[in-house]
C-alpha positions in Angstrom: 138.3 24.7 -150.8 135.1 22.3 -149.8 137.2 20.6 -147.5 134.2 19.2 -146.1 132.6 17.5 -149.0 136.6 15.8 -150.0 136.1 14.4 -146.9 132.8 13.6 -146.5 131.2 10.0 -147.4 132.2 6.6 -146.7 132.4 4.5 -143.5 135.1 5.1 -140.3 137.8 2.8 -142.1 138.1 4.2 -144.9 140.4 7.5 -145.5 138.4 9.0 -148.2 140.6 12.1 -150.0 142.8 12.6 -147.1 145.6 12.2 -149.0 144.0 15.2 -151.8 143.1 17.5 -148.8 146.5 17.2 -147.7 147.9 18.7 -151.3 145.5 21.4 -151.4 146.9 22.8 -148.0 149.8 25.2 -148.8 148.9 28.2 -146.4 147.9 29.2 -143.1 144.1 29.9 -144.5 143.7 26.7 -145.9 144.9 24.9 -142.7 142.6 27.3 -140.6 140.2 26.2 -142.9 140.5 22.4 -142.6 141.3 22.8 -138.9 137.2 24.0 -138.2 136.2 20.5 -139.6 137.4 19.2 -135.9 134.6 20.6 -134.9 131.7 19.1 -137.3 129.0 17.1 -136.1 130.2 14.0 -138.7 132.5 12.1 -137.2 133.9 10.4 -140.6 134.8 14.1 -141.4 136.3 15.0 -138.0 138.2 12.1 -138.0 139.7 12.3 -141.8 140.2 16.4 -140.8 142.4 15.1 -137.5 143.9 12.6 -140.2 144.9 15.3 -142.4 145.6 17.9 -139.7 148.4 15.4 -138.2 149.6 14.6 -141.2 150.1 17.9 -142.7 151.5 19.3 -139.3 154.5 16.5 -139.0 156.4 19.0 -141.4 154.5 22.2 -140.8 153.8 22.7 -136.9 153.7 26.3 -136.9 150.2 26.1 -138.7 149.0 24.4 -135.6 150.5 28.0 -133.4 147.2 29.6 -133.1 144.6 26.8 -132.6 146.3 26.1 -129.2 143.8 27.0 -127.3 140.7 24.9 -129.4 142.8 22.3 -129.6 143.6 21.8 -126.1 139.7 22.3 -125.3 138.7 19.6 -128.0 141.2 17.5 -125.9 138.5 17.4 -122.9 135.8 16.8 -125.3 137.2 14.1 -127.1 135.1 11.2 -126.7 135.6 9.6 -130.4 138.3 7.2 -130.8 139.4 8.7 -134.1 140.0 12.0 -132.9 142.0 11.1 -129.9 144.3 9.1 -131.2 145.2 12.0 -133.6 144.8 15.0 -130.5 147.7 12.6 -129.0 150.3 13.0 -131.4 149.1 16.8 -132.2 149.4 18.1 -128.3 153.2 17.4 -128.3 153.9 19.6 -131.3 152.9 23.1 -128.9 154.9 24.8 -126.7 152.7 24.2 -123.8 152.9 26.0 -120.1 154.0 24.6 -117.0 150.3 24.4 -116.3 149.4 23.0 -119.9 152.0 20.4 -120.0 150.5 19.3 -116.4 147.0 18.7 -117.9 148.1 17.6 -121.0 150.4 14.9 -119.2 147.4 14.1 -117.4 145.4 13.5 -119.9 147.4 11.5 -122.0 148.3 9.2 -119.1 144.9 8.6 -118.6 144.4 7.4 -122.0 146.9 5.4 -122.0 146.1 3.8 -119.0 142.3 2.8 -119.9 142.4 -0.4 -120.3 139.0 -0.3 -122.3 140.2 2.6 -124.2 141.3 1.7 -128.5 144.7 0.3 -128.4 145.7 3.0 -131.5 144.4 5.3 -128.4 147.0 4.4 -126.1 149.5 3.8 -128.2 149.4 6.8 -129.8 148.8 8.7 -126.2 152.5 6.7 -125.0 153.8 8.3 -128.3 152.6 11.7 -127.4 154.3 11.6 -123.6 157.4 10.2 -125.3 157.2 13.4 -127.3 156.8 15.2 -124.7 159.5 14.6 -122.8 161.7 17.0 -124.4 159.6 20.3 -123.1 159.6 18.6 -119.3 162.8 16.2 -118.6 160.9 16.2 -114.7 158.5 13.7 -116.3 161.2 11.0 -117.5 160.8 8.9 -114.2 156.8 8.8 -114.3 157.4 8.1 -118.3 159.3 5.0 -117.5 156.5 3.8 -114.7 153.9 4.2 -117.5 155.9 2.2 -119.6 156.5 -1.0 -116.7 153.0 -0.8 -116.0 151.9 -1.3 -119.9 154.4 -4.3 -120.4 152.8 -6.3 -117.9 149.0 -6.1 -119.7 151.3 -8.0 -122.6 149.4 -6.2 -125.6 151.2 -6.9 -128.6 150.6 -3.1 -130.0 151.9 -1.4 -126.9 154.8 -3.2 -126.5 155.8 -2.7 -129.8 155.8 0.9 -129.4 157.2 0.9 -125.6 160.1 -1.4 -127.3 160.6 1.1 -130.0 160.8 4.0 -127.9 163.4 2.5 -125.7 166.3 2.3 -128.6 165.4 6.1 -128.7 167.3 8.1 -125.7 165.3 10.7 -124.3 
């Protein structure tokens, strides 16, 4: 499959052929090929690959399993908001060690608290933190403090996500 060709072109506001790529990924080998594009030099290809990967692994998280190390390393290097907002949702799909959970928790807290960060990155980081709670319920207190802090900023997108998450038992 030439995923690079399918995902190239256009500006960052367009998802391009992401849905077509999702339909073509029907095994681990195809997924592995797609995942390599997260390390591409073209920001639009990276964004579209991350979008496809995030959507595919909603129902097939097993495809991610062997890529945990590379995804966690990518989190440390991610600068572009389009990649961060997808990584924030991907990370909780891994089974993490205590050390990995602490590191990821700190990163997502940082992204969520950064006032100069993209609103989508912040919202998805809050969602990612929420999704991590089942792996370490002891973090619930920290999570609730974060929600209170973010609510005080009175940002509609963050408040909407917080309201939604508060309606879910954790």
